[in-house]
C-alpha positions as CSV (number, residue, x, y, z in Angstrom):
1,X,-15.8,28.5,-16.9
2,X,-14.4,29.7,-20.6
3,X,-13.9,33.3,-21.5
4,X,-16.6,33.3,-24.1
5,X,-19.2,32.2,-21.7
6,X,-17.7,34.9,-19.2
7,X,-18.3,37.5,-21.8
8,X,-21.5,36.7,-22.7
9,X,-22.9,36.2,-19.3
10,X,-21.6,39.9,-18.6
11,X,-23.7,40.6,-21.5
12,X,-26.7,38.4,-20.0
13,X,-26.3,40.5,-16.6
14,X,-26.2,43.8,-18.3
15,X,-29.3,43.3,-20.4
16,X,-31.7,41.7,-17.6
17,X,-30.6,44.9,-15.2
18,X,-31.6,47.5,-18.0
19,X,-34.6,45.7,-18.5
20,X,-35.6,45.9,-14.6
21,X,-34.5,49.4,-14.6
22,X,-36.3,50.2,-17.7
23,X,-39.3,48.5,-15.9
24,X,-38.8,50.2,-12.7
25,X,-38.8,53.7,-14.8
26,X,-41.8,52.6,-16.7
27,X,-43.5,52.7,-13.2
28,X,-42.4,55.3,-11.8
29,X,-43.9,57.4,-15.4
30,X,-47.0,55.6,-15.0
31,X,-47.9,56.1,-11.5
32,X,-46.4,59.6,-10.9
33,X,-45.8,61.1,-14.3
34,X,-48.6,60.6,-16.6
35,X,-47.7,63.5,-19.2
36,X,-44.2,61.6,-19.9
37,X,-44.0,58.6,-22.4
38,X,-41.5,55.9,-22.8
39,X,-40.8,53.4,-25.0
40,X,-42.3,49.7,-24.1
41,X,-39.9,47.0,-23.1
42,X,-39.7,45.5,-26.6
43,X,-35.9,46.7,-27.2
44,X,-34.9,45.2,-23.8
45,X,-36.4,41.9,-24.0
46,X,-35.2,42.0,-27.6
47,X,-31.3,42.4,-26.2
48,X,-32.0,40.1,-23.5
49,X,-32.9,37.4,-26.2
50,X,-30.0,38.2,-27.7
51,X,-27.8,37.9,-24.8
52,X,-29.2,34.4,-24.0
53,X,-28.5,33.2,-27.5
54,X,-24.8,33.9,-27.3
55,X,-24.6,31.9,-24.1
56,X,-23.1,28.3,-24.6
57,X,-24.6,27.3,-21.6
58,X,-27.0,28.5,-19.0
59,X,-26.3,32.0,-17.3
60,X,-25.7,32.3,-13.7
61,X,-28.7,34.3,-13.0
62,X,-30.5,31.3,-14.6
63,X,-28.7,28.9,-12.8
64,X,-29.3,30.8,-9.3
65,X,-32.9,30.5,-10.1
66,X,-33.0,26.9,-11.2
67,X,-30.8,26.0,-7.9
68,X,-33.2,27.8,-5.4
69,X,-36.6,27.1,-7.4
70,X,-37.0,31.1,-7.7
71,X,-40.3,32.4,-9.2
72,X,-40.5,35.2,-12.2
73,X,-41.0,37.7,-9.2
74,X,-38.4,36.3,-6.9
75,X,-35.9,36.6,-10.0
76,X,-37.1,40.1,-10.7
77,X,-36.6,41.1,-6.7
78,X,-33.3,39.8,-7.0
79,X,-32.4,41.4,-10.1
80,X,-33.7,44.7,-8.1
81,X,-31.2,44.1,-5.6
82,X,-28.3,43.3,-7.9
83,X,-29.0,46.9,-10.2
84,X,-28.4,48.8,-6.8
85,X,-24.8,47.5,-6.9
86,X,-24.2,47.4,-10.6
87,X,-26.3,50.1,-12.3
88,X,-25.3,53.7,-12.2
89,X,-27.5,56.4,-10.6
90,X,-29.9,53.3,-9.6
91,X,-30.5,55.3,-6.5
92,X,-32.3,58.0,-8.5
93,X,-34.7,55.5,-10.0
94,X,-35.7,53.9,-6.7
95,X,-36.1,57.3,-5.2
96,X,-38.4,58.3,-8.4
97,X,-40.6,55.4,-7.9
98,X,-40.9,55.8,-3.9
99,X,-41.6,59.8,-4.0
100,X,-43.6,59.9,-0.7
101,X,-40.9,57.7,1.8
102,X,-38.0,58.8,-0.3
103,X,-36.0,55.7,-0.3
104,X,-33.0,55.6,-2.5
105,X,-32.7,51.8,-2.5
106,X,-35.1,49.0,-3.0
107,X,-37.8,47.9,-1.0
108,X,-40.4,45.1,-0.6
109,X,-43.2,47.6,-1.2
110,X,-41.4,48.8,-4.7
111,X,-41.0,45.6,-5.7
112,X,-44.6,44.5,-4.9
113,X,-45.8,47.9,-6.8
114,X,-43.5,47.8,-9.7
115,X,-42.7,44.7,-11.0
116,X,-44.9,41.9,-12.5
117,X,-46.3,38.9,-11.1
118,X,-46.0,40.3,-7.2
119,X,-46.8,37.5,-4.4
120,X,-46.3,39.1,-0.6
121,X,-44.8,35.2,0.2
122,X,-41.5,36.5,-1.8
123,X,-40.0,38.1,1.1
124,X,-40.9,35.6,4.2
125,X,-38.6,33.8,6.3
126,X,-38.9,30.5,4.9
127,X,-39.0,31.4,0.8
128,X,-35.6,31.0,-1.1
129,X,-34.6,34.9,-1.3
130,X,-34.0,35.1,2.7
131,X,-34.2,31.6,3.6
132,X,-31.0,31.2,1.7
133,X,-29.9,34.4,2.3
134,X,-29.5,35.3,-1.2
135,X,-30.6,39.1,-0.3
136,X,-30.8,40.7,3.2
137,X,-33.6,42.8,4.3
138,X,-32.6,46.3,6.5
139,X,-34.3,47.5,9.1
140,X,-37.4,50.1,9.2
141,X,-40.8,50.7,11.0
142,X,-42.3,48.6,8.2
143,X,-41.8,45.6,6.2
144,X,-42.3,46.9,3.4
145,X,-40.4,49.7,3.9
146,X,-37.2,47.9,5.0
147,X,-33.9,48.1,2.7
148,X,-33.4,45.1,0.4
149,X,-29.9,44.4,-0.3
150,X,-28.1,41.4,-2.6
151,X,-25.8,39.2,-0.5
152,X,-22.4,39.4,-1.6
153,X,-21.3,36.2,-2.5
154,X,-24.1,36.1,-4.6
155,X,-23.4,39.1,-6.4
156,X,-20.0,37.8,-7.2
157,X,-21.9,34.2,-8.4
158,X,-24.1,36.1,-11.3
159,X,-20.8,37.9,-12.7
160,X,-19.5,34.3,-13.2
161,X,-17.5,34.7,-10.0
162,X,-16.6,31.4,-7.8
163,X,-15.4,31.5,-4.4
164,X,-15.5,30.5,-0.6
165,X,-17.9,33.0,1.3
166,X,-16.0,35.6,3.4
167,X,-18.0,34.3,6.3
168,X,-16.2,31.1,6.5
169,X,-13.3,33.2,6.4
170,X,-10.9,31.8,9.2
171,X,-13.0,28.7,10.0
172,X,-12.6,26.9,7.0
173,X,-10.3,26.3,4.2
174,X,-9.4,24.8,0.9
175,X,-7.4,21.3,0.4
176,X,-4.9,20.7,-2.2
177,X,-3.1,17.4,-2.4
178,X,0.9,17.1,-1.1
179,X,1.5,13.8,-1.7
180,X,1.0,10.9,-4.0
181,X,-1.2,8.2,-2.2
182,X,0.2,4.7,-1.4
183,X,-1.2,1.8,-3.0
184,X,-3.4,0.8,0.2
185,X,-4.8,4.8,0.5
186,X,-5.2,4.6,-3.0
187,X,-7.5,1.6,-3.1
188,X,-9.4,3.3,0.1
189,X,-9.8,6.2,-1.9
190,X,-11.2,4.6,-4.8
191,X,-13.5,2.6,-2.4
192,X,-15.1,5.9,-1.4
193,X,-15.2,7.4,-5.0
194,X,-17.7,4.5,-5.8
195,X,-19.7,4.9,-2.7
196,X,-20.3,8.1,-2.9
197,X,-21.1,7.8,-7.1
198,X,-23.6,5.2,-6.6
199,X,-25.2,6.8,-4.1
200,X,-25.3,10.3,-5.5
201,X,-28.6,9.9,-6.3
202,X,-30.1,9.2,-3.1
203,X,-31.8,12.3,-0.7
204,X,-28.6,11.7,1.9
205,X,-25.4,10.9,1.2
206,X,-23.8,8.6,3.4
207,X,-20.9,10.4,5.9
208,X,-17.8,8.8,5.1
209,X,-15.4,8.9,8.1
210,X,-11.2,8.0,8.0
211,X,-10.5,7.2,11.7
212,X,-7.4,5.1,13.4
213,X,-4.3,6.4,15.0
214,X,-2.6,7.6,11.6
215,X,-2.1,11.5,11.4
216,X,-4.5,14.2,9.5
217,X,-2.2,14.3,7.1
218,X,-2.6,10.8,4.9
219,X,-6.3,11.1,5.5
220,X,-6.5,14.2,4.1
221,X,-4.6,13.2,1.3
222,X,-7.4,10.2,0.8
223,X,-10.1,12.8,0.9
224,X,-8.3,15.3,-1.4
225,X,-8.1,12.2,-4.1
226,X,-11.6,11.2,-3.3
227,X,-12.7,14.9,-4.4
228,X,-10.4,15.0,-7.2
229,X,-11.9,11.3,-8.7
230,X,-15.6,13.3,-8.5
231,X,-14.6,16.6,-9.9
232,X,-15.3,18.5,-6.4
233,X,-13.3,20.9,-4.2
234,X,-12.7,19.7,-0.8
235,X,-12.7,22.1,2.3
236,X,-11.5,21.5,5.8
237,X,-12.6,22.7,9.0
238,X,-11.1,21.7,12.4
239,X,-13.4,20.6,15.2
240,X,-12.2,23.1,17.3
241,X,-13.7,25.8,14.8
242,X,-17.2,24.4,14.8
243,X,-19.5,27.2,16.3
244,X,-21.1,26.3,19.3
245,X,-23.6,28.9,20.1
246,X,-26.8,27.8,18.2
247,X,-27.5,30.6,15.9
248,X,-23.7,30.6,14.5
249,X,-24.1,27.4,14.1
250,X,-27.4,27.1,12.5
251,X,-26.0,30.0,10.4
252,X,-23.0,28.1,9.9
253,X,-25.5,24.9,8.2
254,X,-27.3,26.9,6.1
255,X,-24.6,28.8,4.3
256,X,-22.8,25.6,3.8
257,X,-25.6,23.9,2.3
258,X,-26.1,27.4,0.4
259,X,-22.1,26.8,-1.2
260,X,-22.9,23.2,-1.7
261,X,-25.6,24.3,-4.4
262,X,-23.4,27.2,-5.7
263,X,-20.1,25.0,-6.0
264,X,-18.6,21.7,-6.4
265,X,-17.4,21.5,-2.8
266,X,-17.4,18.8,-0.5
267,X,-16.3,19.3,3.2
268,X,-13.9,17.6,5.5
269,X,-14.1,18.1,9.2
270,X,-10.7,17.0,11.2
271,X,-11.7,15.8,14.5
272,X,-8.3,14.0,14.9
273,X,-7.7,16.4,18.0
274,X,-10.9,16.4,19.3
275,X,-11.4,16.6,23.1
276,X,-14.0,13.5,23.9
277,X,-14.9,15.3,27.3
278,X,-15.6,18.9,25.3
279,X,-19.7,17.6,25.3
280,X,-20.9,21.1,24.0
281,X,-18.6,20.6,20.9
282,X,-19.6,16.6,20.2
283,X,-23.0,17.9,20.4
284,X,-22.7,21.0,18.0
285,X,-20.3,18.4,15.8
286,X,-22.9,15.9,15.8
287,X,-25.7,19.0,14.8
288,X,-23.2,19.8,12.0
289,X,-23.2,16.5,10.5
290,X,-26.7,15.8,10.5
291,X,-27.7,18.9,8.9
292,X,-25.2,19.1,6.2
293,X,-25.9,17.9,3.0
294,X,-23.6,16.8,0.0
295,X,-20.2,15.0,0.3
296,X,-18.9,15.4,3.7
297,X,-15.8,13.3,5.2
298,X,-15.0,13.1,8.9
299,X,-11.3,12.5,10.0
300,X,-11.0,11.2,13.7
301,X,-8.6,8.6,15.9
302,X,-11.6,6.8,17.3
303,X,-14.3,5.9,15.3
304,X,-17.5,8.2,16.2
305,X,-20.9,7.5,16.5
306,X,-23.5,9.1,13.5
307,X,-27.0,9.3,13.9
308,X,-30.0,10.2,11.6
309,X,-27.8,9.6,8.6
310,X,-26.0,6.4,7.2
311,X,-21.9,7.2,7.5
312,X,-19.4,4.4,5.9
313,X,-16.7,4.1,8.4
314,X,-12.6,3.1,6.9
315,X,-10.0,2.3,9.3
316,X,-6.8,4.5,8.2
317,X,-3.5,2.4,8.5
318,X,0.2,3.6,8.2
319,X,1.3,2.5,4.8
320,X,2.4,-1.3,4.8
321,X,5.8,-2.3,5.5
322,X,6.7,-2.8,2.3
323,X,5.4,0.4,0.7
324,X,7.4,2.4,3.5
325,X,10.6,0.7,2.1
326,X,9.8,1.7,-1.2
327,X,9.2,5.4,-0.5
328,X,12.6,5.0,1.5
329,X,14.3,3.6,-1.6
330,X,12.7,6.2,-3.8
331,X,13.5,9.2,-1.6
332,X,17.3,7.6,-0.9
333,X,17.9,6.3,-4.3
334,X,21.2,8.4,-4.4
335,X,22.5,6.9,-1.0
336,X,21.5,3.7,-1.5
337,X,25.3,2.3,-1.9
338,X,26.1,4.1,1.5
339,X,23.8,2.4,3.6
340,X,24.6,-1.1,3.8
341,X,20.8,-2.4,3.9
342,X,19.8,-0.1,6.6
343,X,16.4,1.0,5.1
344,X,15.3,-2.2,6.3
345,X,16.4,-1.7,9.7
346,X,14.3,1.3,9.6
347,X,11.2,-0.4,8.2
348,X,11.1,-2.3,10.6
349,X,12.0,-0.3,13.6
350,X,10.4,3.1,12.8
351,X,6.7,2.7,11.7
352,X,6.4,6.1,9.6
353,X,4.2,7.6,6.9
354,X,5.0,9.4,4.0
355,X,5.3,12.7,5.0
356,X,7.3,11.9,8.0
357,X,9.8,9.9,5.8
358,X,9.7,12.9,3.6
359,X,10.9,15.1,6.4
360,X,13.2,12.9,7.8
361,X,15.0,12.1,4.3
362,X,15.0,16.1,4.0
363,X,16.5,16.6,7.6
364,X,19.4,14.5,6.3
365,X,19.8,16.1,3.2
366,X,20.2,19.1,5.5
367,X,23.0,17.6,7.3
368,X,24.8,16.0,5.0
369,X,25.0,19.2,3.0
370,X,26.3,21.0,5.7
371,X,29.0,17.8,6.7
372,X,27.6,18.0,10.2
373,X,28.3,13.9,10.5
374,X,30.2,11.3,8.1
375,X,28.2,8.4,9.5
376,X,25.0,8.7,7.2
377,X,23.1,5.5,9.0
378,X,23.3,7.7,12.6
379,X,22.3,10.7,10.8
380,X,19.2,8.4,9.4
381,X,18.5,6.9,12.8
382,X,18.6,10.0,14.4
383,X,16.0,11.8,11.9
384,X,13.7,9.1,12.0
385,X,13.7,9.1,15.9
386,X,13.2,12.5,15.5
387,X,10.1,11.9,13.6
388,X,8.7,9.3,15.6
389,X,8.8,11.1,18.8
390,X,5.5,10.9,20.4
391,X,3.7,13.3,22.2
392,X,3.0,12.5,25.4
393,X,3.9,15.3,27.5
394,X,0.9,14.8,29.6
395,X,1.2,11.4,30.6
396,X,4.7,10.6,30.4
397,X,8.4,12.1,31.3
398,X,11.0,12.2,28.9
399,X,14.7,10.9,30.4
400,X,17.8,11.8,28.5
401,X,20.1,9.0,28.9
402,X,23.7,9.6,29.8
403,X,24.8,6.1,31.2
404,X,26.6,3.4,29.3
405,X,27.1,0.0,30.1
406,X,30.5,1.3,32.0
407,X,28.1,3.1,34.3
408,X,26.3,-0.3,35.2
409,X,27.7,-2.5,38.2
410,X,25.7,-5.7,37.9
411,X,26.5,-9.5,38.4
412,X,27.5,-11.2,34.9
413,X,23.7,-12.3,34.3
414,X,22.1,-9.5,34.2
415,X,24.6,-7.6,31.9
416,X,24.1,-10.6,29.7
417,X,20.7,-10.5,29.3
418,X,20.7,-7.0,29.1
419,X,22.9,-7.3,26.0
420,X,20.6,-9.6,24.7
421,X,17.7,-7.0,24.8
422,X,19.8,-5.1,22.6
423,X,20.4,-7.3,20.4
424,X,16.7,-8.5,20.0
425,X,16.2,-4.7,19.5
426,X,19.0,-4.6,16.9
427,X,18.2,-7.3,14.7
428,X,14.4,-7.1,14.3
429,X,14.7,-6.9,10.7
430,X,17.1,-9.7,9.9
431,X,15.0,-11.8,12.2
432,X,11.3,-10.8,11.6
433,X,11.8,-9.8,7.8
434,X,15.0,-11.5,6.0
435,X,14.1,-14.5,8.4
436,X,10.5,-14.7,8.4
437,X,9.6,-14.8,11.7
438,X,7.4,-11.8,11.8
439,X,5.2,-13.5,8.8
440,X,4.5,-15.8,11.2
441,X,2.1,-14.2,13.4
442,X,1.5,-10.0,13.4
443,X,1.1,-10.3,17.3
444,X,3.9,-11.0,20.0
445,X,6.2,-9.4,18.1
446,X,7.6,-6.2,20.7
447,X,9.8,-7.0,23.0
448,X,8.9,-6.8,27.0
449,X,10.8,-7.1,29.8
450,X,10.7,-6.8,33.5
451,X,13.4,-5.9,35.7
452,X,12.7,-6.6,39.5
453,X,14.9,-5.8,42.5
454,X,14.8,-3.8,45.3
455,X,14.6,0.7,45.3
456,X,18.1,1.8,43.8
457,X,19.5,-1.2,42.2
458,X,20.1,0.2,39.0
459,X,16.4,-0.7,37.2
460,X,16.3,2.6,35.9
461,X,19.8,3.2,35.0
462,X,19.8,-0.2,33.0
463,X,16.5,1.1,30.9
464,X,19.1,4.6,30.3
465,X,21.9,2.2,29.2
466,X,19.6,0.6,27.0
467,X,18.0,4.0,25.4
468,X,21.6,5.2,25.0
469,X,23.2,2.4,22.9
470,X,20.4,1.5,21.0
471,X,19.7,5.7,19.9
472,X,16.1,5.5,21.0
473,X,14.3,7.7,23.4
474,X,12.9,7.0,26.6
475,X,9.6,7.5,28.3
476,X,8.9,7.1,32.2
477,X,5.1,6.5,32.4
478,X,3.5,8.5,34.8
479,X,1.3,6.4,36.7
480,X,-0.4,8.8,38.4
481,X,-2.2,10.0,35.3
482,X,-2.8,7.0,33.7
483,X,-4.3,5.4,36.8
484,X,-8.2,6.8,36.9
485,X,-10.7,6.3,39.1
486,X,-13.4,6.4,36.7
487,X,-14.4,3.4,34.6
488,X,-13.1,3.1,31.1
489,X,-10.3,5.9,31.7
490,X,-7.4,4.0,32.8
491,X,-7.6,2.0,29.2
492,X,-8.0,5.5,27.4
493,X,-4.9,7.0,29.0
494,X,-3.4,3.1,28.5
495,X,-4.3,3.7,24.7
496,X,-2.9,7.0,24.0
497,X,0.3,5.6,25.5
498,X,0.5,2.6,23.3
499,X,-0.7,4.0,20.1
500,X,1.7,7.4,21.0
501,X,4.5,5.2,20.8
502,X,3.5,2.9,18.0
503,X,5.9,4.7,15.4
504,X,8.8,2.9,17.1
505,X,11.5,5.6,18.4
506,X,10.4,5.0,22.0
507,X,11.0,2.9,24.8
508,X,8.2,3.0,27.1
509,X,9.1,2.5,30.8
510,X,6.4,1.4,33.4
511,X,7.9,2.3,36.6
512,X,6.9,0.6,39.5
513,X,4.5,-1.3,37.2
514,X,3.1,-3.8,40.1
515,X,0.8,-0.8,40.5
516,X,-0.5,-0.9,36.8
517,X,0.0,-4.7,36.0
518,X,-0.5,-6.0,39.2
519,X,-3.1,-9.5,40.1
520,X,-6.2,-9.7,38.4
521,X,-8.5,-9.8,41.9
522,X,-11.2,-11.9,42.5
523,X,-14.7,-10.2,41.4
524,X,-16.5,-9.1,44.3
525,X,-17.8,-5.8,43.1
526,X,-18.4,-4.1,39.5
527,X,-15.4,-2.0,40.8
528,X,-13.4,-5.2,40.3
529,X,-14.7,-6.3,37.4
530,X,-13.4,-3.3,35.7
531,X,-10.3,-3.4,37.3
532,X,-9.8,-6.8,35.7
533,X,-11.2,-5.3,32.2
534,X,-8.5,-2.7,32.8
535,X,-5.4,-5.9,33.3
536,X,-7.1,-7.7,30.1
537,X,-6.8,-4.8,28.0
538,X,-3.0,-4.3,29.1
539,X,-2.5,-7.9,28.2
540,X,-3.7,-7.0,24.7
541,X,-1.8,-3.8,24.4
542,X,1.8,-5.5,25.6
543,X,1.0,-8.5,22.8
544,X,0.8,-6.1,20.3
545,X,2.9,-3.1,20.8
546,X,5.8,-3.1,18.4
547,X,8.5,-1.6,20.5
548,X,10.5,-2.0,23.6
549,X,8.4,-2.0,26.8
550,X,10.2,-2.2,30.2
551,X,8.5,-2.7,33.8
552,X,10.1,-2.1,37.2
553,X,8.8,-3.3,40.6
554,X,10.5,-3.9,43.8
555,X,7.9,-7.1,44.1
556,X,8.2,-9.5,41.4
557,X,5.4,-11.4,43.3
558,X,3.0,-8.9,43.0
559,X,3.1,-9.1,39.0
560,X,0.2,-11.4,37.9
561,X,1.6,-15.0,36.2
562,X,-0.8,-13.7,33.1
563,X,1.8,-11.0,32.5
564,X,4.6,-12.8,33.2
565,X,4.0,-15.6,30.5
566,X,3.8,-12.3,27.9
567,X,7.3,-11.0,28.9
568,X,9.7,-12.1,26.9
569,X,13.2,-11.4,29.3
570,X,12.9,-11.1,33.2
571,X,16.0,-9.8,34.9
572,X,16.4,-9.6,38.9
573,X,18.4,-6.7,40.0
574,X,20.0,-8.6,43.1
575,X,21.1,-5.6,46.0
576,X,24.7,-5.3,45.6
577,X,27.3,-7.2,47.7
578,X,30.2,-5.4,49.4
579,X,32.4,-5.9,46.1
580,X,29.8,-4.3,43.7
581,X,29.2,-1.9,46.0
582,X,32.9,-0.8,46.1
583,X,32.9,-0.8,42.1
584,X,30.1,1.5,42.3
585,X,31.8,3.5,45.0
586,X,34.6,4.2,42.5
587,X,32.5,5.1,39.4
588,X,30.2,7.2,41.2
589,X,32.5,10.7,41.2
590,X,32.8,12.1,37.8
591,X,36.9,12.6,36.7
592,X,36.5,16.0,36.9
593,X,35.6,15.6,41.0
594,X,38.4,16.5,43.4
595,X,38.7,14.1,45.9
596,X,41.1,12.9,48.6
597,X,42.0,9.9,50.1
598,X,38.5,7.8,49.8
599,X,38.5,3.9,50.4
600,X,36.2,2.1,48.6
601,X,36.5,-1.0,50.1
602,X,35.4,1.1,53.8
603,X,32.7,3.2,51.6
604,X,31.2,-0.3,50.4
605,X,30.7,-1.0,54.0
606,X,27.4,0.7,54.0
607,X,24.8,-1.2,53.8
608,X,22.7,0.3,50.6
609,X,22.1,0.1,47.4
610,X,23.5,2.1,44.3
611,X,21.1,4.8,44.2
612,X,21.3,5.5,47.5
613,X,25.3,5.6,46.8
614,X,24.7,7.9,44.1
615,X,22.6,10.1,46.6
616,X,25.3,10.4,49.6
617,X,28.1,10.9,46.6
618,X,26.0,13.8,45.9
619,X,25.3,15.0,48.9
620,X,29.0,15.0,50.1
621,X,30.2,16.8,46.9
622,X,28.0,19.4,48.0
623,X,29.3,19.8,51.5
624,X,32.6,19.7,49.7
625,X,32.2,22.5,47.4
626,X,30.7,24.4,50.7
627,X,34.0,23.9,52.6
628,X,36.1,24.6,49.7
629,X,37.7,21.1,49.8
630,X,37.9,18.3,47.8
631,X,35.5,15.2,48.8
632,X,36.9,13.6,51.5
633,X,35.9,10.4,54.0
634,X,34.7,12.9,56.2
635,X,32.4,14.7,53.7
636,X,30.8,11.1,53.1
637,X,30.3,10.4,56.8
638,X,28.6,13.3,57.0
639,X,26.2,12.6,54.0
640,X,25.6,8.8,54.7
641,X,24.4,10.2,58.4
642,X,21.5,12.0,56.4
643,X,20.9,9.1,53.6
644,X,20.5,6.7,56.7
645,X,18.5,9.1,59.0
646,X,16.0,9.6,55.7
647,X,15.9,6.0,55.3
648,X,15.7,5.4,59.0
649,X,18.8,3.6,59.8
650,X,21.4,4.0,62.1
651,X,24.9,4.1,61.0
652,X,26.9,1.0,62.9
653,X,30.6,1.3,63.9
654,X,31.1,-2.2,61.2
655,X,29.9,0.3,58.7
656,X,31.4,3.5,59.3
657,X,34.3,2.9,62.8
658,X,37.3,3.3,60.8
659,X,36.6,6.0,58.5
660,X,38.4,9.0,60.2
């Protein structure tokens, strides 16, 4: 509001209170002191008229009356309560007007007796004054004696002060735009603004829903932009803060609907982190959506069902690859010459939004200012990997890779296939981007590998090596957390896994995948039918997943052939022969481990896989350390006996006959 309106509004409010005060004083004289005479209301009405003429637009008091449809008597009751807060010694005026009750405050009885055009239902619960909480009614032994008090939000509004009601403190926060929208998101904002503008005269505006795996930040910026176009202030509430107790929820709805009438406000309900198993909160949110008026927007990961009210939904995706490339080039404009085409590689590997790109660039700037590393490409890659790191703690285990190519003992064919997998990941930007293969189809661009072979033959170790050389995070999927006996839960959990890894900085390792990706069964009952639906969902998810997914199994034959057709690489990890076992023994002890008299060729006679060899070596190291000796053949013999006992096998003379 302009200063002119603000000053004129103060004058109008003061003149109105002066008139209501004089009316009360005149009632007191007429009722209890007939000998005293007061002037009539003409002077006060003239002052009020003069103040009204000075207003460039309606006063706050007039707006209140128009917004809530107050009668002349209700207008005076509201002013009576406001005068108690704003007029000096008004309590004495109220006491003088109520000599028998000695009430130094406004009451309904006083209003009915002293004010013109009284009507009893002005104070009814359904009438505007109480329904919209414009005034509060205190406690007394009779309704007419109850103290009346103006609501603080309304009192400040009469002064021309706009603010969010204190009742919402801690629940609702105003939102401001943090980022310029990408063209694809700007298009969505313009569509939403057009929809709300076109339907502004409807009784119930449609609910606008922004759903999809994209983070809250992008959806928030779209919503803020929409409100800026419509001249509204956007406020947000988290789904976790929505009241679930019926009385509190109904009070929230009533007060927010009042806020919509008092100010140009819109509400955004953030359901991105909503626990869909919390039925009580889901019902509360549904009731809130149906009870609120005005512009209402919702953000969520999945599309929510909205009943009893029209709804328009938009699937919000991350910025397109072209938009991401533009963001990178603008953010790194000063460093482009040093990147040697790394931007294209980043765009094709990491699917980041504007906030994540800005955060990665800030991290790079900080690292370069401290001269932590000369290789800017590595700094940038690791910053992107951190930004793309998913939240998979409940469904997966993060593995810190510590192995490289030298730690792998495999036949040449298997090792060559691993090199090819790494090459496919490294050259994604060239083949899919520059060479145009990505434009042929949006599906099947992910890289999937099946590692099959007996336990301990190096399948997980190979995954660690790939994660290490590719500088990507490795997550092993916890199948016990993913697979559920409840229908639909397995697909939900798998979707969380694939969606969380969508940003591209992750290698997914499905250990013992035959339990999850097994053969589809013949349908004999409803459980078989839903199990096959789970398998079909997995097929679609794998085909669409843009990153590297590695499946491991001890039995290749147990994998559904439909999966095998969609797997780009299949590596059979053979049981190591004597020469390979000897090579594993040569590499199993760290260089800092003291050893004495170890014979790799003799050790290689143990008919065990690499995983068992590591267990034996580790156990022997503990035995030697406890004896304060170097690791020797005798320690390895004892460790081998323990390992064989675990495997329910017996050591033969051919294996250990000439060890000691």
